[in-house]
C-alpha positions as CSV (number, residue, x, y, z in Angstrom):
1,M,23.6,7.1,-1.6
2,D,24.3,9.7,1.0
3,K,21.8,11.1,3.5
4,E,21.1,14.4,1.7
5,T,20.6,12.8,-1.7
6,S,18.2,10.3,-0.2
7,V,16.2,13.0,1.5
8,E,16.0,15.1,-1.6
9,R,15.0,12.2,-3.8
10,L,12.3,11.1,-1.4
11,R,11.0,14.7,-1.2
12,Q,10.8,14.9,-5.0
13,V,8.8,11.6,-5.1
14,R,6.5,13.0,-2.4
15,S,6.0,16.2,-4.4
16,R,5.1,14.3,-7.5
17,T,2.7,12.1,-5.5
18,L,1.0,15.2,-4.1
19,V,0.6,16.5,-7.7
20,D,-1.0,13.1,-8.7
21,I,-3.4,13.3,-5.7
22,D,-4.4,16.9,-6.7
23,R,-4.9,15.8,-10.3
24,L,-7.1,12.8,-9.2
25,K,-9.2,15.1,-6.9
26,E,-9.8,17.4,-9.8
27,Q,-10.8,14.5,-12.0
28,L,-13.1,13.3,-9.2
29,L,-14.8,16.7,-9.0
30,A,-15.2,16.7,-12.8
31,E,-16.9,13.3,-12.6
32,I,-19.3,14.4,-9.8
33,E,-20.4,17.8,-11.1
34,P,-21.9,16.6,-14.5
35,A,-23.5,13.6,-12.9
36,S,-25.5,15.8,-10.5
37,A,-26.6,18.1,-13.3
38,T,-28.0,15.3,-15.6
39,D,-30.5,12.5,-15.3
40,D,-28.6,9.6,-16.8
41,D,-30.0,6.1,-17.2
42,S,-29.0,3.5,-14.6
43,A,-26.2,2.0,-16.7
44,D,-24.5,5.3,-17.0
45,V,-24.9,6.0,-13.3
46,A,-23.4,2.7,-12.4
47,A,-20.4,3.3,-14.7
48,D,-20.0,6.8,-13.1
49,I,-20.1,5.3,-9.6
50,Y,-17.6,2.7,-10.5
51,E,-15.3,5.3,-12.0
52,R,-15.5,7.5,-8.9
53,G,-14.8,4.5,-6.7
54,K,-11.7,3.7,-8.7
55,I,-10.5,7.3,-8.4
56,I,-11.2,7.4,-4.7
57,S,-9.2,4.1,-4.3
58,L,-6.3,5.6,-6.2
59,I,-6.3,8.7,-4.0
60,Q,-6.3,6.6,-0.8
61,S,-3.4,4.5,-2.1
62,L,-1.4,7.7,-2.9
63,E,-2.2,9.1,0.5
64,A,-0.9,6.0,2.1
65,K,2.2,6.3,0.0
66,I,2.6,9.9,1.3
67,K,2.6,8.6,4.9
68,A,5.2,5.9,3.9
69,L,7.3,8.5,2.2
70,D,7.2,10.8,5.3
71,H,8.4,7.9,7.4
72,A,11.2,7.1,4.8
73,I,12.2,10.8,4.9
74,E,12.5,10.7,8.7
75,L,14.7,7.5,8.4
76,A,16.8,9.2,5.7
77,Q,17.3,12.2,7.9
78,E,18.5,9.9,10.6
79,G,20.8,8.1,8.2
80,K,18.8,4.9,8.4
81,Y,17.2,4.9,4.9
82,G,18.0,1.8,2.9
83,V,18.3,-0.5,5.9
84,C,15.4,-2.9,6.6
85,E,13.6,-1.9,9.8
86,M,12.9,-5.5,10.7
87,C,16.1,-7.4,10.1
88,G,18.7,-4.6,9.7
89,E,19.9,-5.9,6.3
90,P,20.5,-3.4,3.4
91,I,17.6,-3.0,1.1
92,P,18.7,-3.6,-2.5
93,E,19.0,-0.4,-4.6
94,E,16.7,-1.8,-7.3
95,R,13.9,-2.2,-4.7
96,L,14.5,1.4,-3.5
97,E,14.3,2.6,-7.1
98,L,11.0,0.9,-7.6
99,M,9.5,1.7,-4.2
100,P,11.4,4.6,-2.7
101,E,8.9,4.6,0.3
102,T,9.8,1.1,1.4
103,T,11.5,0.5,4.7
104,L,11.5,-3.3,4.5
105,C,13.5,-5.8,2.4
106,V,11.5,-8.2,0.3
107,R,11.8,-11.0,2.8
108,C,10.5,-9.0,5.7
109,A,7.8,-7.3,3.5
110,E,6.5,-10.8,2.6
111,K,6.4,-11.8,6.3
112,V,4.4,-8.7,7.1
113,E,2.0,-9.4,4.1
114,Q,1.6,-13.0,5.2
115,G,0.7,-11.8,8.7
116,I,-1.8,-9.4,7.3
117,R,-3.4,-12.2,5.2
118,R,-3.5,-14.5,8.2
119,H,-5.1,-11.8,10.3
120,R,-7.8,-11.2,7.6
121,L,-8.5,-14.9,7.4
122,R,-9.0,-15.1,11.2
123,F,-11.1,-12.0,11.2
124,E,-13.3,-13.4,8.4
125,E,-13.6,-16.7,10.4
126,E,-14.9,-14.7,13.4
127,E,-17.3,-12.7,11.2
128,E,-18.8,-15.5,9.2
129,P,-21.3,-17.9,10.9
130,G,-19.8,-21.3,10.9
131,G,-16.3,-20.0,10.3
132,H,-14.1,-20.1,7.2
133,L,-12.6,-23.4,6.1
134,L,-9.1,-23.1,4.6
135,D,-8.4,-25.0,1.4
136,E,-5.4,-27.2,1.3
137,D,-3.1,-24.5,-0.2
138,E,-4.0,-22.1,2.5
139,E,-3.5,-24.7,5.2
140,E,0.0,-25.5,3.8
141,E,0.8,-21.8,3.7
142,E,-0.3,-21.4,7.3
143,E,1.9,-24.4,8.4
144,E,4.9,-23.1,6.5
145,L,4.6,-19.6,8.0
146,D,4.2,-21.1,11.5
147,E,7.4,-23.1,10.9
148,F,9.2,-20.0,9.5
149,E,8.2,-17.9,12.5
150,D,9.4,-20.6,14.8
151,E,12.8,-20.5,13.2
152,D,13.2,-16.8,14.0
């Protein structure tokens, strides 16, 4: 795919994502207004709060996607779209079709995700009194990742 086609395609995805964000914000406003006008029972209020939380979470995910799309558009304008930012290997077209905002191949994205999980575990250990004990599967995963990182 050439540079101009990539940029245009990414901009279209970005536009559709912005429309989705606007639609969700309207839905959120519609959820909030009736709730403030009525005095529902606690079960209805809890359901409303849950629904609003879900909508807010979706909006946040789409806003993160917008940032990722902006970065992908910058790369496309430089002619670097479709090449993994970590390893430099081409990103398969199927992956770009499913996740046009991605700038990492599957292997590197997994490495990043494992690093995030490890960081969360360590953070939880620091936050919890007495620490967090890893189960056997998590310990094996830690060891495998350490070995994998040592290979690179």
